[in-house]
N, C-alpha and C positions, 0 to 999 in steps of 0.2 A: 404459445413461447414463438419470439421471432426467429428468424433462422443465423442472424448476427446484428451486431451492435457495434457503433465506433467507440472509443474511450471517452469522448467528449458528451457520449449521452451519460455516462456515469459520473460525470463530474461534479464534485462536492466541495463547496468551500465554506468555512467556518471563520469567524472573526469573533475574536474576545479581546478583551483587557485584562492584564496581569493584575489580579488582586493581591492585598498585603495578604490575605491566608492562605494565597495559594504559592508562597513564596518560601527560600529556604534563608539559612542564616547568614547568603550571602546577597538576601534580596532578589533573588532571581526565582523564574519560575520553577518549580520542583520538577524532576525529571517523570517523577509517576504521573504529576496533573499531566505532563504534555502528553505522555503515553497514552492515557485515558481517552485525551482530547484527539490524538491521533486514530486511536481505535476505534471512534465514535465515527469520525468521518469517514474511515475506511469501512467500516458497517453499513453506512447511506449509501458508499458507492456503489458495494457490493451488492447492495438491495434494488439500487436502479438496475443495475446490470440484469440482475436475475430476476428481478421481479417476484422474489422467493425473500422468506425470513431466512436470516443467515446468523452463523456463529463464528467467532475465530477460532479457528486451527492452528494457526502458529504466526508468532512475530519473527520473522526472519530476518531481519537486520534493522537495527536502529542506529544512527549517527546523532550524537551532540557534539554540534560543531561550534555553535556560537550561544552564549546564554542569552536569555531573553528577561530583561529587567522589570522589577515591578513597575506599572502603568504602561507597560509597552504594551503595543497592540500586535497581537498572535493571530495569523492567518494560516489557516490549515488546509491543504488542497489534497483531495485525494481523486484518484482514476483508478479502474482497471486497467493492467497492464496487460495481462495476460487472463483467458478463459479457457479452462480445462475442462475435464467431462462435469464434474458437479461442483469445483473448487475454483475461484477466482484469487491470482494475485492482484493485490491493491498497493500501487505506489503513493506515499502518501509524503509531498514536501510541505515544509512549515518556515513561514517567512516571518521577520519582525516588519512590518509597515509603520515607518515614520513620517507621517505626512508633514508634521512642521517642519524636519529637515529635507522633505522631499526625496526619500531614500527608501528602500526594500531589499532588506538584507537576509539572504538564505540562511536560516541558521540549525534546521533539520531535516533529515529526511527517514524513513520508514518503507519497510516491506512486509506487508501484511497478507496471510491468506485465509481465506474466506471459504465457508462451505456452506452452499444454498441447501436449506431445510423444506421438504415437504409438509402438509396438513399431518401426517402420521409421524413426523420427524427425524425421517429419512431423509438420506442425501437424494437432490433432486438435480436434475439435467440443466444447466445453462446454456444460454445462446453463446456463441462463437464471438470472437471479438476482430474488427477488422481495423489495425492502426493505422493512422494516416499519416501524422508527422514524422519527420525524422527521428523525434526522441522517442515518439510511440513506438516504432518499428525496432529500434533500440532496445528499450525495455522488454517489448512483446518477445524477443529473442532471446535476451538472457533471462529473460523467466523460463523457458523451455532448460536451459543449462541448471538454473538454480533448482528446478524440481528433480532433474534427472540425479544431479551432487545428492538431494536431501534424501531422495529414494534409496541410492547407494549407501550414504552414512545410516539409513534407518536400518538396511537389510533388506530390503523388500526390491533391491534390483542389484543384479551383478555388474560390476563395472564394465564388464564385457559386452552388456546389453545395451550400453548407452550408444545413443547417437550424438547427440550434440557434444558431450565430453569427448567422444572420440575425434571429430572434428576440430576441437578447440585446442587438444593436446597434441593428438598425434596428426593432424591433418589429413584425417580420412575424410 
């Protein structure tokens, strides 16, 4: 296992067209279909980073900002935003690519968590992540806050033990 990797090493881009059987009554892409595409791209991204099989641990956030119409070209981009001990947060951005009108519209985003699994089905260590761009650094820092908040809400961490959230809310 490498000591660390960069987010670009896990970049996964999936491009598809929205077919009639993938749409709702408004002739837009079903939300569930989009979630499945995002999950697949995220899993591939996490696998690239960890070099292990992965399982989806959680879908932490998804926004549906703009519908994607039947016949639209969907581009799903996934990249590891932070690696913890055995888990990875993957940020997924979705775009509608319109080459006829030469525009690309950001339609959705989501944050998924994946756990790397060894050959015995147990959680496996993953390489560290070294963010490079301003956006990668921002997402890297936010991932730590999200993880601490998740641990607090699940009762696995006391709020007083939080480092990142104390900084955020108390300025410590």
